[in-house]
VOGU-3710 file (C-alpha; in Angstrom, 3 decimals, decimal comma):
1> msrsgfreqa> -37,435/-4,623/-13,233  -37,006/-8,305/-13,694  -35,517/-10,037/-10,668  -33,861/-12,642/-12,833  -30,588/-11,735/-14,445  -29,968/-12,103/-18,139  -28,523/-15,558/-18,858  -27,929/-17,442/-22,035  -27,666/-21,224/-21,860  -27,128/-23,366/-24,905
11> gptlakragg> -29,376/-26,353/-25,348  -28,577/-29,666/-26,932  -28,195/-29,727/-30,724  -30,520/-31,537/-33,073  -27,881/-34,147/-33,911  -27,155/-34,760/-30,231  -30,873/-35,240/-29,430  -31,460/-37,618/-32,324  -28,240/-39,471/-31,764  -29,039/-39,975/-28,100
21> wlqqrfavlq> -32,450/-41,401/-28,996  -30,913/-43,925/-31,413  -28,238/-44,875/-28,814  -31,037/-45,620/-26,326  -32,741/-47,938/-28,825  -29,516/-49,853/-29,615  -29,001/-50,258/-25,862  -32,506/-51,697/-25,470  -31,842/-54,206/-28,242  -28,481/-55,239/-26,903
31> qtgarrlnak> -29,842/-55,773/-23,281  -32,642/-57,956/-24,540  -30,236/-60,187/-26,464  -31,618/-59,270/-29,962  -29,284/-60,322/-32,716  -30,885/-58,222/-35,336  -32,017/-54,615/-35,185  -35,727/-54,126/-35,351  -36,321/-52,436/-38,718  -39,209/-50,292/-37,463
41> yivagltgli> -36,857/-48,541/-34,905  -34,356/-47,750/-37,549  -37,025/-46,450/-39,974  -38,589/-44,318/-37,292  -35,297/-42,880/-36,209  -34,213/-41,927/-39,797  -37,707/-40,496/-40,517  -37,474/-38,288/-37,381  -34,153/-36,979/-38,451  -35,444/-36,072/-41,925
51> llagngvvla> -38,610/-34,369/-40,514  -36,710/-32,429/-37,888  -34,157/-31,209/-40,431  -36,727/-30,063/-42,969  -39,695/-28,557/-41,115  -38,181/-25,199/-40,031  -37,638/-26,025/-36,345  -35,141/-23,641/-34,594  -33,287/-24,835/-31,446  -32,054/-22,671/-28,677
61> ddprlkivvs> -28,399/-22,892/-29,653  -29,070/-22,746/-33,361  -27,317/-19,687/-34,865  -30,222/-19,199/-37,307  -32,128/-17,235/-34,666  -30,554/-13,887/-33,826  -32,075/-11,257/-31,537  -30,696/-7,668/-31,814  -31,572/-4,862/-29,364  -30,174/-1,441/-30,110
71> gvkgelkanv> -30,620/2,125/-28,823  -30,208/1,316/-25,137  -27,346/-0,058/-23,072  -26,330/-1,004/-19,531  -29,131/-1,824/-17,049  -31,822/-0,775/-19,630  -30,621/-3,235/-22,259  -30,201/-6,030/-19,667  -33,713/-5,613/-18,418  -35,091/-5,538/-21,984
81> yanlslkqrq> -33,390/-8,892/-22,649  -34,621/-10,170/-19,285  -38,215/-9,447/-20,187  -38,332/-10,590/-23,835  -40,143/-13,902/-24,031  -38,381/-14,670/-27,259  -35,050/-14,350/-25,593  -36,072/-16,299/-22,582  -37,529/-19,150/-24,500  -34,434/-19,265/-26,597
91> aagtvldeqa> -32,115/-19,272/-23,537  -34,229/-21,951/-21,857  -33,543/-24,378/-24,740  -37,084/-24,426/-26,053  -37,675/-25,675/-29,598  -39,001/-22,790/-31,616  -40,754/-23,237/-34,887  -41,763/-20,424/-37,250  -45,196/-19,997/-35,719  -43,763/-19,656/-32,239
101> irrlhrkaeq> -41,134/-17,091/-33,370  -43,784/-14,929/-35,047  -46,085/-15,195/-32,099  -43,358/-14,180/-29,526  -42,132/-11,396/-31,765  -45,647/-9,845/-31,752  -45,433/-9,650/-27,929  -41,975/-8,112/-27,857  -42,995/-4,416/-28,277  -45,226/-4,470/-25,172
111> eirlalqpfg> -42,601/-6,423/-23,187  -40,020/-3,833/-24,072  -42,297/-1,022/-22,888  -42,834/-2,718/-19,540  -39,031/-3,373/-19,235  -38,356/0,410/-19,607  -41,002/1,620/-17,131  -39,042/0,890/-13,884  -36,417/3,342/-15,093  -38,899/6,113/-15,767
121> yyrpaitssl> -39,313/5,683/-19,567  -42,966/5,596/-20,410  -42,910/7,007/-24,031  -40,369/4,957/-25,937  -40,379/4,685/-29,722  -39,806/1,099/-30,787  -39,102/-0,110/-34,345  -39,202/-3,877/-34,682  -38,632/-6,203/-37,564  -38,552/-9,957/-38,187
131> ttgadgwvas> -36,759/-11,207/-41,248  -35,589/-14,540/-42,592  -33,037/-15,443/-45,213  -30,152/-17,749/-45,918  -28,614/-16,963/-42,528  -31,828/-17,664/-40,599  -34,177/-15,550/-38,578  -33,299/-12,056/-37,343  -35,534/-10,354/-34,681  -34,462/-6,679/-34,479
141> yrivpgsaik> -35,714/-4,062/-32,014  -34,501/-0,435/-32,280  -35,439/1,557/-29,138  -35,499/5,280/-28,614  -36,328/5,620/-24,844  -37,387/9,237/-25,017  -37,514/11,481/-21,960  -37,845/9,974/-18,564  -40,895/10,833/-16,472  -40,292/13,232/-13,586
151> lsrvevvlrg> -41,688/13,318/-9,985  -43,994/16,321/-9,476  -44,601/15,443/-5,796  -42,892/13,213/-3,247  -44,704/12,783/0,058  -42,929/10,721/2,707  -44,494/10,885/6,152  -43,441/9,199/9,430  -46,090/9,205/12,128  -46,250/7,822/15,573
161> pgaddpvlka> -43,784/7,619/18,503  -40,843/6,973/16,119  -41,337/10,144/14,174  -38,525/11,838/16,061  -36,131/8,794/16,147  -32,852/10,288/14,853  -32,094/7,098/12,825  -35,474/7,221/11,029  -35,085/10,942/10,441  -31,710/10,339/8,881
171> wrqrfplqrg> -33,293/7,768/6,535  -35,820/10,348/5,533  -33,103/12,853/4,804  -31,321/10,455/2,413  -34,480/9,264/0,637  -33,213/8,823/-2,947  -36,213/10,312/-4,762  -37,112/14,009/-4,611  -39,395/16,311/-6,490  -37,963/16,898/-9,972
181> stlrqqayes> -35,963/13,711/-10,048  -36,549/10,832/-12,479  -38,912/8,143/-11,290  -37,018/4,907/-10,552  -39,137/2,224/-9,093  -36,273/0,124/-7,877  -34,843/3,027/-5,863  -38,261/3,535/-4,270  -38,723/-0,164/-3,432  -35,146/-0,304/-1,965
191> aksellqllq> -35,700/2,753/0,210  -39,053/1,428/1,447  -37,488/-2,005/2,197  -34,710/-0,237/4,119  -37,188/1,610/6,208  -39,060/-1,496/7,081  -35,872/-3,169/8,180  -34,889/-0,193/10,231  -38,240/-0,143/11,992  -37,961/-3,954/12,713
201> grgylerkle> -34,350/-3,555/13,915  -35,218/-0,636/16,247  -38,126/-2,394/17,879  -41,178/-0,823/16,143  -42,939/-4,142/15,861  -46,453/-2,685/15,329  -45,435/-0,503/12,321  -48,124/0,003/9,671  -47,858/1,084/6,018  -50,784/3,458/5,762
211> rheivvdlrr> -50,135/4,527/2,221  -47,519/3,340/-0,283  -48,165/4,067/-3,958  -46,705/5,472/-7,073  -49,118/7,254/-9,387  -48,148/7,844/-13,015  -50,115/10,480/-15,020  -49,320/9,768/-18,624  -51,401/12,733/-19,905  -49,351/15,198/-17,895
221> ysatidlaid> -46,281/12,925/-18,058  -45,494/13,237/-14,372  -45,553/10,906/-11,348  -46,146/11,163/-7,599  -45,018/9,125/-4,627  -47,129/8,855/-1,550  -45,580/6,890/1,438  -46,971/7,192/4,932  -46,000/4,933/7,899  -47,171/4,812/11,462
231> tgpryrfgav> -44,250/3,492/13,458  -46,257/2,362/16,402  -44,693/2,116/19,901  -41,025/1,153/20,312  -40,391/-2,072/22,184  -37,706/-2,434/24,853  -35,105/-5,005/25,771  -36,385/-7,624/28,258  -34,408/-10,127/30,273  -31,270/-11,704/28,866
241> efqqdilkes> -30,598/-15,318/29,408  -27,152/-16,799/28,838  -27,063/-20,504/28,185  -23,558/-21,740/29,037  -21,733/-23,252/32,047  -18,104/-22,041/32,090  -18,447/-18,456/33,309  -20,402/-16,668/35,976  -23,430/-14,848/34,615  -22,270/-11,696/36,461
251> llkrylpfhp> -19,256/-11,491/34,138  -21,261/-12,081/30,975  -23,693/-9,346/31,920  -20,780/-6,890/31,873  -20,457/-7,569/28,185  -23,969/-6,238/27,565  -24,010/-2,878/25,686  -27,550/-2,308/26,961  -29,685/-2,818/30,035  -33,131/-4,472/30,259
261> gddydadkll> -35,631/-1,731/29,779  -33,543/0,208/27,197  -35,059/0,855/23,783  -34,604/-2,185/21,514  -31,887/-1,874/18,892  -30,672/-4,903/16,814  -27,282/-3,153/16,351  -26,717/-3,600/20,102  -27,162/-7,283/19,610  -24,464/-7,289/16,884
271> elqralsnsg> -22,203/-5,365/19,232  -22,718/-7,996/21,860  -21,996/-10,687/19,337  -18,661/-9,063/18,434  -17,690/-8,562/22,047  -18,362/-12,188/23,013  -16,537/-13,397/19,959  -13,434/-11,282/20,663  -13,415/-12,439/24,364  -11,843/-15,743/23,193
281> yyqriniqpl> -14,154/-17,798/25,503  -16,590/-19,069/22,943  -16,410/-20,551/19,505  -20,135/-20,272/18,636  -22,446/-17,509/19,655  -26,120/-17,419/18,770  -28,140/-14,429/19,948  -31,927/-14,810/19,613  -34,348/-11,984/20,237  -37,617/-13,723/21,088
291> ldqtvdktip> -39,960/-11,457/19,116  -42,829/-13,928/19,434  -42,596/-13,969/23,306  -42,883/-10,250/24,026  -44,441/-9,239/27,321  -45,602/-5,681/28,078  -43,727/-4,498/24,937  -40,440/-6,019/26,129  -38,404/-8,505/24,059  -36,571/-11,215/25,930
301> vtvlleprkp> -33,167/-12,292/24,528  -31,512/-15,700/24,668  -27,762/-16,077/24,161  -26,566/-19,565/23,294  -22,869/-20,019/23,839  -20,617/-22,917/22,940  -17,199/-22,689/24,655  -13,771/-23,040/23,035  -11,360/-25,620/24,279  -9,950/-24,373/27,604
311> tryttgigyg> -6,288/-24,542/26,478  -4,704/-23,104/23,348  -1,183/-23,833/22,054  0,714/-21,750/19,548  4,015/-22,201/17,745  5,881/-19,969/15,274  8,967/-19,910/13,222  10,563/-17,055/11,263  13,654/-15,267/10,195  14,834/-11,658/10,085
321> tdtgprvsfg> 18,137/-9,992/9,430  17,946/-8,246/12,762  17,189/-11,403/14,759  18,340/-14,280/12,594  16,296/-17,492/12,767  13,583/-17,362/15,540  11,081/-19,776/17,040  8,316/-19,229/19,540  6,024/-21,370/21,611  2,951/-20,229/23,606
331> verryhnrlg> 0,221/-21,686/25,760  -2,988/-20,014/27,017  -5,508/-21,057/29,513  -8,564/-19,313/28,067  -10,712/-19,489/31,249  -8,702/-20,242/34,344  -11,808/-19,905/36,601  -15,478/-18,904/36,358  -14,468/-15,261/36,773  -12,878/-15,272/33,261
341> ykisgdvkvs> -9,271/-14,946/34,391  -6,685/-16,077/31,860  -3,190/-17,426/32,207  -0,718/-17,420/29,309  2,930/-17,875/28,790  5,260/-17,742/25,774  8,936/-18,303/24,925  10,623/-16,598/21,964  14,180/-17,568/20,990  16,389/-15,987/18,278
351> eirqegtlry> 20,110/-15,535/17,755  20,201/-12,244/19,594  17,276/-12,413/21,993  15,744/-15,050/24,318  12,574/-14,069/26,086  10,071/-15,728/28,409  6,884/-14,109/29,639  4,114/-15,163/31,945  0,772/-13,206/32,088  -2,231/-13,377/34,380
361> ripldrpqsd> -5,150/-11,388/32,967  -8,132/-10,194/34,950  -11,208/-8,682/33,153  -12,377/-5,332/34,530  -15,819/-3,652/34,434  -15,867/-3,420/30,643  -14,300/-6,861/29,906  -14,647/-6,454/26,154  -11,985/-3,776/26,222  -10,607/-3,267/29,789
371> yseliaasvn> -8,360/-5,646/31,742  -5,674/-5,710/34,357  -2,553/-7,829/33,908  0,180/-9,259/36,128  3,398/-9,827/34,199  6,724/-11,683/34,948  9,304/-11,760/32,225  12,989/-12,506/31,602  14,947/-11,223/28,628  18,449/-11,937/27,403
381> eqtatssrrt> 19,745/-9,872/24,529  23,118/-9,696/22,802  24,072/-7,153/20,171  27,359/-6,342/18,565  28,363/-3,937/21,412  26,061/-4,730/24,332  24,411/-7,553/26,203  21,856/-7,621/29,013  19,822/-9,897/31,221  16,611/-8,213/32,377
391> rrigvsanhk> 14,099/-9,642/34,867  10,845/-7,835/35,278  7,635/-8,122/37,300  4,754/-5,719/37,064  1,094/-4,899/36,984  -0,859/-2,908/34,378  -4,395/-1,619/33,812  -5,548/-1,294/30,241  -8,538/0,706/29,084  -9,717/1,134/25,480
401> lrylqrtvai> -12,269/3,600/24,067  -12,841/3,081/20,399  -9,501/4,072/18,708  -7,632/5,086/21,819  -6,031/2,660/24,324  -4,553/3,786/27,662  -2,115/1,763/29,696  -1,026/2,542/33,236  1,614/0,229/34,634  4,286/-0,130/37,306
411> tyemenynia> 7,169/-2,553/36,937  10,265/-3,492/38,913  13,243/-4,307/36,686  16,559/-5,848/37,618  19,207/-5,843/34,961  22,773/-7,085/34,557  24,245/-5,449/31,448  27,548/-4,985/29,578  28,083/-2,118/27,138  31,341/-1,810/25,265
421> getdysalli> 33,173/-3,948/27,833  31,732/-2,167/30,901  29,622/-4,286/33,254  27,054/-2,897/35,657  23,784/-3,654/37,473  20,573/-1,679/37,864  17,322/-1,970/39,854  14,496/0,332/38,830  10,938/0,753/39,963  9,339/2,241/36,799
431> plvslqylka> 5,809/3,783/36,676  4,588/4,069/33,060  1,713/5,786/31,164  1,063/4,965/27,555  -1,519/6,230/25,098  -2,023/4,576/21,721  -4,273/5,715/18,904  -4,984/3,356/16,019  -7,444/3,729/13,184  -6,912/1,537/10,164
441> dsrihtrkgv> -8,951/-0,385/7,649  -6,716/-3,429/8,403  -3,776/-3,883/10,700  -2,381/-6,715/8,472  -2,476/-5,050/5,039  -3,301/-1,368/5,554  -4,654/0,767/2,751  -5,595/3,645/4,899  -4,492/4,025/8,492  -2,889/6,168/11,261
451> qarltlkgat> -1,121/4,944/14,348  0,394/7,048/17,168  1,861/5,996/20,541  3,081/8,243/23,349  4,857/6,769/26,428  6,109/8,514/29,586  8,024/6,624/32,212  10,707/7,113/34,818  12,276/6,108/38,125  13,748/7,877/41,207
461> eqilsntsfi> 16,505/6,906/43,626  14,130/7,730/46,415  11,964/4,634/45,691  13,590/1,239/45,190  15,880/2,472/42,338  19,563/3,052/41,998  19,209/5,864/39,402  16,791/8,586/38,516  15,481/9,411/35,037  12,446/10,469/33,044
471> qtrfgtsfir> 11,917/9,354/29,499  9,264/10,025/26,858  8,873/8,412/23,462  6,527/9,325/20,659  6,093/7,299/17,419  3,632/7,545/14,527  2,900/5,700/11,278  0,908/6,903/8,389  -0,267/4,760/5,435  -2,388/6,035/2,520
481> signhgrlia> -3,262/4,339/-0,812  -2,787/6,416/-3,906  -5,758/5,258/-6,087  -4,810/1,886/-7,627  -1,210/2,946/-8,068  0,412/2,003/-4,772  0,827/3,160/-1,175  2,605/5,931/0,611  4,129/4,857/3,938  5,601/7,369/6,471
491> raeigvswlg> 6,977/6,715/9,892  8,651/8,931/12,538  9,827/8,497/16,091  11,380/10,770/18,765  12,665/9,828/22,192  13,874/12,143/24,932  15,541/11,361/28,292  16,184/13,509/31,254  19,006/12,262/33,600  22,430/13,053/34,882
501> eldelpasqr> 25,080/10,825/33,312  24,428/8,277/30,531  26,482/5,712/32,497  23,653/5,578/35,066  21,179/4,305/32,536  20,958/0,487/31,907  21,061/-0,869/28,426  17,298/-1,512/28,151  16,551/2,138/28,784  19,063/3,674/26,320
511> fftggdrsvr> 18,238/4,489/22,725  19,830/2,561/19,844  18,670/2,520/16,238  19,372/0,901/12,903  17,908/-2,296/11,397  14,912/-3,640/9,607  12,259/-1,432/11,159  14,195/1,828/11,625  17,219/2,953/9,541  17,890/0,274/6,986
521> gyryaslgpv> 21,340/-0,041/5,562  22,748/-0,333/9,115  23,036/-3,331/11,370  20,496/-3,758/14,202  21,080/-1,364/17,160  24,401/-0,206/15,617  23,630/3,575/15,526  24,137/5,801/18,546  26,990/7,542/20,424  30,222/5,606/20,455
531> dsrgrtiggk> 33,072/5,306/22,926  36,735/6,098/22,298  37,146/2,796/20,539  34,199/3,354/18,214  31,859/0,950/19,984  28,194/1,943/20,126  27,078/2,640/23,703  23,578/4,054/23,153  22,198/7,548/23,721  19,747/9,712/25,709
541> hlltgtveye> 17,726/10,780/22,658  16,328/9,305/19,492  15,107/10,728/16,166  14,158/8,622/13,111  12,031/8,985/9,988  11,018/6,959/6,954  9,358/7,763/3,664  8,466/4,740/1,439  6,438/4,197/-1,754  5,030/0,853/-2,839
551> lpvsknlala> 4,101/0,174/-6,460  2,076/-3,029/-7,015  3,208/-5,318/-9,857  0,559/-8,056/-9,174  -2,144/-8,877/-6,638  0,342/-10,073/-3,960  3,634/-8,393/-5,033  4,891/-4,871/-4,880  8,087/-2,972/-5,621  9,193/-0,468/-3,022
561> affdtgnafn> 11,508/2,534/-2,883  12,446/4,183/0,449  14,441/6,775/2,259  15,381/6,356/5,944  17,080/8,771/8,354  17,805/8,797/12,088  20,246/8,323/14,920  20,514/8,135/18,711  22,547/10,875/20,390  23,082/12,699/23,711
571> sfndftlkqs> 22,395/16,299/22,808  19,933/18,146/20,563  22,598/20,826/20,097  25,095/18,417/18,508  23,896/15,413/16,523  24,059/13,868/13,089  21,325/11,902/11,373  22,434/8,946/9,383  20,749/8,376/6,043  20,028/5,516/3,698
581> agfglhwflp> 17,950/4,703/0,670  17,096/1,707/-1,332  14,453/-0,534/-2,899  12,725/-3,700/-2,090  10,306/-6,452/-3,095  7,237/-6,914/-0,824  5,151/-10,073/-0,786  1,654/-9,819/0,842  0,872/-12,919/2,812  -2,177/-13,758/4,996
591> vgtlrldlas> -0,148/-13,144/8,222  1,582/-9,875/7,031  4,013/-8,496/4,548  7,279/-10,291/3,704  9,794/-7,516/3,012  13,046/-8,106/1,117  14,860/-4,693/1,113  18,256/-3,639/-0,182  19,549/-0,428/1,378  22,611/1,695/0,937
601> afqeedrpwr> 24,154/3,587/3,907  24,891/7,081/2,518  27,335/8,335/5,075  29,451/5,249/5,345  32,599/4,750/3,365  31,924/3,266/-0,086  28,162/3,500/0,702  27,771/-0,255/1,533  24,598/-2,162/0,670  22,801/-4,278/3,244
611> ihlsigpdm> 19,964/-6,773/2,803  16,986/-6,658/5,163  14,498/-9,452/5,470  11,466/-9,162/7,748  7,824/-10,187/8,014  4,926/-8,678/9,962  1,762/-6,624/9,824  1,724/-3,085/8,529  0,511/-1,629/11,853
//
């Protein structure tokens, strides 16, 4: 198969070439100050034009030369065109006279046969013709490919220490050509190239191709493949040298997904590259296995690291119907010391919520995924029926294993709150365990993904708390694309509390719902049990659900239709779920989806409509 793709490129026309030549001669005369044109230049130019127009010359972009290939299509036709000298000379802008056209036409049949062979067609019937008339030359090739040649034997043998390597055995299992299949030379070459790359990437540096041949028997019209490779010994990882000066080497070695002496695997180096990139410490990472400096079949590795600036600042501005206008500011000290500790702080301000948080992060044994965090935070929040000021300090340990993240934390919270005119104070020592599962093709714009989070927390009056409770909360999101026709989005959440009286629970631990991300059609945190005056006071339990369908109307816009239901309540024996439905316009931005939704609250008088505006990632 030709490596060069088929490409047509028009060359300059006869008039343009002759005209350009004459322009050059005029320029020469003008530059030398000549007042009269030299007659011999004019005569020569006009003579050339007459000769070129009358001697049968065909230029590349002249429509008087037409090449027609029929009987094949797709990759076969493309490769025929790519191998036809007549077509290639035409596309290159070569001047073709009658003699050249006839000569290249005579070569075409053999070139077509060679172009079909990589696809297994060795007995094509080709009818060619070359005609000329008032419309110019026509070179026509009618191809009947015939039957493709089949493989009567495929022998692929792996020998040596790597014969039992599971990755190489998996390659052998998916070898694309088997006995009885059509011979395709490109498939064979691609599979062989993949094997050689696997051997190199897995440290078989002394591999040898003992046999690699395709034999075609035209008399029997069959073919055989014989491929035999001796893997040779597998090399191992040697010493790893980190070239940087901001962190202790003992920390960086904890990022290694291998140990010196382990079998060499280039995928492990890619894993190290990702881990160091995600750490936030370095802006450039260059990992070099020194294959030319092996000692005793070990490969030393050098890691060149260029640090990021030590301090990062972030700012943000936004708007949501739940929060109103909001702004944020953050600062992070990426490497506070040589142990890799980080300090960060942020302030977020909106109409209903003002929050400041300070974090001190300490990497653990697996710093690419595990860390401990000290947290201090202050939150002020005001809704239509409640307000609170919460101050919190705590410590957490976070561990991640592929799609599952586990958080164990303990916090001490002091809260002054007012609900429906009643003011109170709480102090709680809250241990917490959280498990989160997340698997998605993208968190920003998800086409296929599942997210689930389970949280269990509580407090007891026996230990630094003025009330006792246990609370669990489970939420899940499911997103699936439906071909090219949109997305199905489903969300559900349930929360359950065990305690004596609701009055004992501070505002931050009660359940409220309603708003942009729960039950649309209702104001933020407006759903839940109410007091005698109809003011929402929150509940012990929570249940919400959403079903939504998005239909794309362009690359970055989609129409949406949705149904939401849910409420907060105090008893599973007596509760009512509020319902709403509506439609929206969703705009996909690099930072997330801008959602403009219009929802109707079913169970409210006159079924009022409410606009919801929000922006954020899908998961």
